[in-house]
C-alpha positions in Angstrom: 16.9 -2.6 -6.9 15.4 -6.1 -5.5 13.0 -7.3 -2.7 13.4 -10.2 -0.8 11.1 -12.2 0.5 11.7 -15.2 3.2 9.1 -16.8 5.1 8.7 -19.9 7.9 12.3 -19.9 8.3 11.7 -20.9 11.8 15.3 -20.5 12.8 16.4 -21.5 16.2 19.7 -23.3 17.6 18.8 -27.0 16.5 18.9 -26.1 13.0 22.1 -24.3 12.8 22.4 -24.7 9.3 19.4 -22.8 8.5 20.5 -20.1 10.7 23.9 -20.0 9.1 22.0 -19.5 5.5 20.3 -16.9 6.6 22.6 -14.7 8.3 24.7 -15.4 5.1 21.8 -14.7 2.8 21.9 -11.0 5.1 26.1 -10.5 5.4 25.5 -11.1 1.0 23.0 -10.2 -1.2 20.6 -8.8 1.1 23.0 -5.8 1.5 22.3 -5.2 -2.7 18.6 -5.1 -1.8 16.0 -2.5 -1.5 14.0 -4.2 1.1 13.7 -7.5 3.0 10.4 -8.7 3.7 10.6 -11.6 6.7 6.4 -12.7 6.3 6.2 -14.8 9.7 8.1 -17.3 12.1 11.5 -15.9 11.5 12.0 -17.9 14.8 10.7 -20.9 16.0 9.6 -19.2 18.7 10.2 -16.2 20.3 9.1 -15.5 23.9 8.9 -12.2 24.5 11.7 -9.2 23.3 13.6 -9.6 26.7 15.0 -13.3 25.5 18.1 -13.5 25.3 18.8 -16.2 23.3 22.1 -16.6 21.5 21.0 -17.3 18.4 18.1 -15.1 18.0 20.6 -12.8 19.4 23.2 -13.4 15.9 19.8 -13.5 14.0 18.9 -9.7 15.1 21.8 -8.1 15.0 22.6 -9.3 11.8 19.4 -7.8 10.7 19.9 -4.5 12.0 24.0 -5.0 10.7 21.7 -4.8 7.5 19.3 -2.1 8.2 21.8 0.3 9.4 23.3 -0.6 5.6 20.2 1.6 4.4 18.5 -1.7 3.2 14.7 -1.3 4.5 13.8 -4.6 6.4 10.0 -5.7 7.8 9.2 -8.6 9.2 5.5 -9.8 10.1 4.4 -11.7 12.8 3.9 -15.7 12.2 1.8 -18.0 14.7 5.3 -19.0 16.4 6.4 -16.0 16.5 3.4 -13.5 17.4 5.2 -12.2 20.6 7.1 -10.0 18.3 7.4 -6.2 19.7 8.7 -2.9 19.9 11.7 -4.9 21.6 12.4 -6.6 18.4 11.9 -3.3 16.2 15.1 -2.1 18.3 17.3 -5.3 18.5 16.8 -5.7 15.1 15.8 -2.9 13.1 13.2 -4.3 11.4 9.8 -2.6 11.0 6.8 -4.7 11.9 4.1 -4.7 9.9 0.4 -5.6 10.4 -1.2 -8.6 8.7 -1.7 -8.2 6.0 -0.3 -5.1 4.3 -1.4 -3.5 0.4 1.9 -2.5 -1.2 3.2 -1.2 -4.5 6.9 -2.5 -5.5 7.6 -1.5 -9.2 4.3 -0.5 -10.1 2.6 -3.9 -9.0 0.1 -3.7 -6.2 0.6 -6.8 -3.9 -1.0 -8.4 -0.6 1.9 -9.7 2.0 0.7 -12.1 4.3 
């Protein structure tokens, strides 16, 4: 199965096409993957886990839906969304990863950062 990697999406209301493209990925190709890794700066900003912004809520809901389908969803802090925390994990179904993290995929050792 595939492992998908994305980074530096900088999603927010000022970039609706990017938001829709990512939501399309989550509703489509990502459903066939074993895991999705978001390697920093998913959002243009994240002011706290209790932020009610509708765009960020849509993205979190879609990520949680993907996770409930059995796809492992991982996220790493970026310099724009370094305040992601336990509330984000609960809202999105993601597991936050430390930066860097070493993992092995298909017998290949990788450093994710």
